[in-house]
Structures are given as structure tokens and as C-alpha cells.
MDTraj code that builds the backbone (N, CA, C; nanometers):
import mdtraj as md
import numpy as np

residues = "UNK UNK UNK UNK UNK UNK UNK UNK UNK UNK UNK UNK UNK UNK UNK UNK UNK UNK UNK UNK UNK UNK UNK UNK UNK UNK UNK UNK UNK UNK UNK UNK UNK UNK UNK UNK UNK UNK UNK UNK UNK UNK UNK UNK UNK UNK UNK UNK UNK UNK UNK UNK UNK UNK UNK UNK UNK UNK UNK UNK UNK UNK UNK UNK UNK UNK UNK UNK UNK UNK UNK UNK UNK UNK UNK UNK UNK UNK UNK UNK UNK UNK UNK".split()
xyz = np.array([
    [-2.2729, -1.2016, 1.7126],
    [-2.3385, -1.1491, 1.5954],
    [-2.4356, -1.2543, 1.5433],
    [-2.5594, -1.2196, 1.5336],
    [-2.6585, -1.3113, 1.4784],
    [-2.7063, -1.2560, 1.3461],
    [-2.7015, -1.3409, 1.2459],
    [-2.7491, -1.2993, 1.1150],
    [-2.8657, -1.3867, 1.0755],
    [-2.9673, -1.3250, 1.0248],
    [-3.0833, -1.3971, 0.9769],
    [-3.0564, -1.4500, 0.8375],
    [-3.1253, -1.5540, 0.8016],
    [-3.1150, -1.6000, 0.6636],
    [-3.1807, -1.4951, 0.5748],
    [-3.1467, -1.4971, 0.4497],
    [-3.1989, -1.3918, 0.3628],
    [-3.3487, -1.4036, 0.3421],
    [-3.4065, -1.5222, 0.3588],
    [-3.5519, -1.5339, 0.3495],
    [-3.6193, -1.4642, 0.4681],
    [-3.5624, -1.4800, 0.5879],
    [-3.6211, -1.4211, 0.7082],
    [-3.5973, -1.2707, 0.7168],
    [-3.4913, -1.2211, 0.6517],
    [-3.4605, -1.0792, 0.6625],
    [-3.5452, -0.9935, 0.5696],
    [-3.6053, -1.0535, 0.4671],
    [-3.6875, -0.9778, 0.3745],
    [-3.6083, -0.9125, 0.2627],
    [-3.4771, -0.9387, 0.2551],
    [-3.3930, -0.8823, 0.1501],
    [-3.3734, -0.9859, 0.0403],
    [-3.3388, -0.9368, -0.0790],
    [-3.3010, -1.0339, -0.1809],
    [-3.1596, -1.0826, -0.1500],
    [-3.1152, -1.1882, -0.2178],
    [-2.9896, -1.2537, -0.1830],
    [-2.8695, -1.1610, -0.1970],
    [-2.8648, -1.0788, -0.3003],
    [-2.7515, -0.9896, -0.3227],
    [-2.7401, -0.8858, -0.2120],
    [-2.8500, -0.8228, -0.1747],
    [-2.8479, -0.7236, -0.0682],
    [-2.8138, -0.7864, 0.0660],
    [-2.8632, -0.9073, 0.0892],
    [-2.8333, -0.9774, 0.2139],
    [-2.6836, -1.0080, 0.2237],
    [-2.6218, -1.0534, 0.1121],
    [-2.4783, -1.0823, 0.1110],
    [-2.3971, -0.9564, 0.1398],
    [-2.4364, -0.8447, 0.0786],
    [-2.3654, -0.7192, 0.1034],
    [-2.3763, -0.6773, 0.2496],
    [-2.4938, -0.6927, 0.3097],
    [-2.5100, -0.6529, 0.4492],
    [-2.4281, -0.7419, 0.5421],
    [-2.4196, -0.8708, 0.5122],
    [-2.3389, -0.9613, 0.5941],
    [-2.1906, -0.9276, 0.5805],
    [-2.1437, -0.9015, 0.4579],
    [-2.0030, -0.8660, 0.4382],
    [-1.9694, -0.7322, 0.5021],
    [-2.0596, -0.6342, 0.4919],
    [-2.0348, -0.5040, 0.5545],
    [-2.0257, -0.5177, 0.7058],
    [-2.1066, -0.6033, 0.7645],
    [-2.1004, -0.6283, 0.9084],
    [-1.9698, -0.6976, 0.9451],
    [-1.9231, -0.7885, 0.8613],
    [-1.8011, -0.8629, 0.8867],
    [-1.6774, -0.7733, 0.8837],
    [-1.6693, -0.6819, 0.7859],
    [-1.5484, -0.6014, 0.7711],
    [-1.5479, -0.4759, 0.8576],
    [-1.6509, -0.4550, 0.9371],
    [-1.6612, -0.3326, 1.0167],
    [-1.5389, -0.3129, 1.1063],
    [-1.4867, -0.4204, 1.1644],
    [-1.3751, -0.4101, 1.2578],
    [-1.2429, -0.4589, 1.1995],
    [-1.2385, -0.4912, 1.0721],
    [-1.1174, -0.5440, 1.0097],
    [-1.0288, -0.4304, 0.9591],
    [-0.8985, -0.4541, 0.9608],
    [-0.8026, -0.3626, 0.9023],
    [-0.7556, -0.4243, 0.7714],
    [-0.7930, -0.3634, 0.6615],
    [-0.7576, -0.4152, 0.5300],
    [-0.6332, -0.3429, 0.4814],
    [-0.5274, -0.4184, 0.4515],
    [-0.4014, -0.3559, 0.4148],
    [-0.3664, -0.3727, 0.2686],
    [-0.4241, -0.4694, 0.2006],
    [-0.3900, -0.4935, 0.0604],
    [-0.4770, -0.4072, -0.0301],
    [-0.4124, -0.3364, -0.1220],
    [-0.4855, -0.2502, -0.2140],
    [-0.4794, -0.3082, -0.3550],
    [-0.5625, -0.2549, -0.4422],
    [-0.5633, -0.2949, -0.5821],
    [-0.4399, -0.2362, -0.6495],
    [-0.3708, -0.3175, -0.7278],
    [-0.2586, -0.2670, -0.8057],
    [-0.2712, -0.3155, -0.9496],
    [-0.1712, -0.2924, -1.0297],
    [-0.1831, -0.3266, -1.1711],
    [-0.1777, -0.4760, -1.1968],
    [-0.1393, -0.5557, -1.0985],
    [-0.1343, -0.7000, -1.1130],
    [-0.2590, -0.7698, -1.0601],
    [-0.3520, -0.6982, -1.0038],
    [-0.4736, -0.7560, -0.9480],
    [-0.5640, -0.8056, -1.0600],
    [-0.6127, -0.9266, -1.0445],
    [-0.7042, -0.9869, -1.1408],
    [-0.8317, -1.0267, -1.0687],
    [-0.9429, -1.0207, -1.1391],
    [-1.0720, -1.0476, -1.0768],
    [-1.1051, -1.1956, -1.0722],
    [-1.0621, -1.2704, -1.1670],
    [-1.0948, -1.4117, -1.1693],
    [-1.2332, -1.4365, -1.2266],
    [-1.2712, -1.5603, -1.2257],
    [-1.3971, -1.6009, -1.2886],
    [-1.5210, -1.5473, -1.2166],
    [-1.5162, -1.5411, -1.0844],
    [-1.6336, -1.5024, -1.0056],
    [-1.6256, -1.3609, -0.9509],
    [-1.5295, -1.2840, -0.9972],
    [-1.5178, -1.1458, -0.9545],
    [-1.4352, -1.1331, -0.8279],
    [-1.4112, -1.0121, -0.7873],
    [-1.3334, -0.9821, -0.6682],
    [-1.4099, -0.8811, -0.5856],
    [-1.4092, -0.8990, -0.4553],
    [-1.4771, -0.8069, -0.3646],
    [-1.3780, -0.7008, -0.3208],
    [-1.4154, -0.5743, -0.3432],
    [-1.3317, -0.4620, -0.3043],
    [-1.4080, -0.3759, -0.2048],
    [-1.3335, -0.2966, -0.1277],
    [-1.3925, -0.2147, -0.0221],
    [-1.3580, -0.0687, -0.0477],
    [-1.4581, 0.0174, -0.0401],
    [-1.4394, 0.1615, -0.0591],
    [-1.3602, 0.2182, 0.0593],
    [-1.2547, 0.2959, 0.0341],
    [-1.1788, 0.3544, 0.1441],
    [-1.2524, 0.4683, 0.2148],
    [-1.3536, 0.5251, 0.1515],
    [-1.4271, 0.6365, 0.2100],
    [-1.5333, 0.5896, 0.3100],
    [-1.6202, 0.4981, 0.2655],
    [-1.7341, 0.4584, 0.3496],
    [-1.7235, 0.3156, 0.4019],
    [-1.6219, 0.2404, 0.3606],
    [-1.5974, 0.1022, 0.4056],
    [-1.7096, 0.0065, 0.3673],
    [-1.7728, 0.0292, 0.2516],
    [-1.8760, -0.0614, 0.2004],
    [-1.8168, -0.1463, 0.0896],
    [-1.8725, -0.2653, 0.0709],
    [-1.8179, -0.3594, -0.0272],
    [-1.8829, -0.3427, -0.1635],
    [-1.8088, -0.3831, -0.2650],
    [-1.8575, -0.3876, -0.4023],
    [-1.7877, -0.5046, -0.4704],
    [-1.8518, -0.5606, -0.5706],
    [-1.7925, -0.6698, -0.6465],
    [-1.7645, -0.6219, -0.7876],
    [-1.6429, -0.6475, -0.8345],
    [-1.6056, -0.6119, -0.9707],
    [-1.5608, -0.7374, -1.0437],
    [-1.5798, -0.7366, -1.1745],
    [-1.5467, -0.8525, -1.2557],
    [-1.4309, -0.8263, -1.3513],
    [-1.3796, -0.7052, -1.3546],
    [-1.2600, -0.6707, -1.4311],
    [-1.2009, -0.5444, -1.3702],
    [-1.0758, -0.5202, -1.4002],
    [-1.0074, -0.4027, -1.3480],
    [-0.9593, -0.3115, -1.4607],
    [-1.0342, -0.3051, -1.5690],
    [-0.9955, -0.2179, -1.6799],
    [-1.0582, -0.0791, -1.6618],
    [-1.0322, -0.0188, -1.5488],
    [-1.0785, 0.1161, -1.5186],
    [-0.9699, 0.1855, -1.4375],
    [-0.9713, 0.3170, -1.4375],
    [-0.8705, 0.3915, -1.3614],
    [-0.9288, 0.4513, -1.2344],
    [-1.0602, 0.4732, -1.2320],
    [-1.1289, 0.5219, -1.1130],
    [-1.2710, 0.4669, -1.1173],
    [-1.3287, 0.4506, -1.0008],
    [-1.4613, 0.3922, -0.9914],
    [-1.5416, 0.4697, -0.8881],
    [-1.6659, 0.4961, -0.9184],
    [-1.7538, 0.5655, -0.8252],
    [-1.8178, 0.4632, -0.7316],
    [-1.8115, 0.4893, -0.6032],
    [-1.8716, 0.4001, -0.5047],
    [-2.0237, 0.4082, -0.5159],
    [-2.0897, 0.2939, -0.5170],
    [-2.2345, 0.2905, -0.5295],
    [-2.3049, 0.3337, -0.4009],
    [-2.2370, 0.3269, -0.2876],
    [-2.2981, 0.3634, -0.1596],
    [-2.2838, 0.5117, -0.1277],
    [-2.1599, 0.5630, -0.1324],
    [-2.1385, 0.7025, -0.0917],
    [-2.1233, 0.7982, -0.2097],
    [-2.1016, 0.7464, -0.3306],
    [-2.0907, 0.8315, -0.4479],
    [-1.9542, 0.8941, -0.4700],
    [-1.8559, 0.8590, -0.3861],
    [-1.7220, 0.9157, -0.4004],
    [-1.6501, 0.8533, -0.5194],
    [-1.5769, 0.9354, -0.5938],
    [-1.4960, 0.8859, -0.7045],
    [-1.3595, 0.8488, -0.6472],
    [-1.3246, 0.7216, -0.6564],
    [-1.2038, 0.6704, -0.5926],
    [-1.1114, 0.6130, -0.6995],
    [-0.9845, 0.6482, -0.6935],
    [-0.8839, 0.5948, -0.7854],
    [-0.8672, 0.4448, -0.7636],
    [-0.8226, 0.3761, -0.8689],
    [-0.8105, 0.2302, -0.8628],
    [-0.7170, 0.1853, -0.7511],
    [-0.6028, 0.2492, -0.7361],
    [-0.5046, 0.2021, -0.6388],
    [-0.5397, 0.2374, -0.4939],
    [-0.6537, 0.3014, -0.4700],
    [-0.6967, 0.3313, -0.3334],
    [-0.8000, 0.2314, -0.2816],
    [-0.8622, 0.1539, -0.3706],
    [-0.9592, 0.0525, -0.3277],
    [-0.8865, -0.0570, -0.2517],
    [-0.9495, -0.1121, -0.1495],
    [-0.8935, -0.2208, -0.0692],
    [-0.9510, -0.3533, -0.1142],
    [-0.8704, -0.4592, -0.1041],
    [-0.9165, -0.5941, -0.1374],
    [-0.9633, -0.6659, -0.0119],
    [-1.0717, -0.7383, -0.0264],
    [-1.1237, -0.8159, 0.0864],
    [-1.0675, -0.9544, 0.0807],
])
top = md.Topology()
chain = top.add_chain()
for i, resn in enumerate(residues, 1):
    res = top.add_residue(resn, chain, resSeq=i)
    for name in ("N", "CA", "C"):
        top.add_atom(name, md.element.get_by_symbol(name[0]), res)
traj = md.Trajectory(xyz[None], top)
């Protein structure tokens, strides 16, 4: 797998990071899900949509369901996977 730096790819840094993470998790089996004890921490937590397997970053877990920004599916909190 060869990844270009974000300057060479023409993407901004945030989009480049998402594309690299999406490429990384393509073949991974994620078993840990979000539960009521999950905390985001100072720099947020990366979660993965169970529908489309795309990543998102959240900075708090004070929600019961979240809409995926990529596929638009409304997913319950305890169905999101942790990266």
C-alpha cells in the first residue's frame, strides 16, 4: 500500500487522514463497540460506522444515535465500532 503525502494528493489534511484510516481498516475486524463507559478523551475518539465501514471522530458520547456523515444511516450508539 502506497500512500501519498497530503500535499501530493491534493486533499486537505482532514480528508487525507480519513482516506488513510479508511484504507487501513478495510480488512480489519473490529470487535469492540461503544458502551456507556466509553469516553472520548482530550483528542476525541475514532469510531467506525457498522453500515459503510467509514471512520468518524467524536469528542463526546452524550448522544443516543448518530447519523453517519458518509452513508447517512442513523446508527444507535451501541452499534458503532471503536478503532
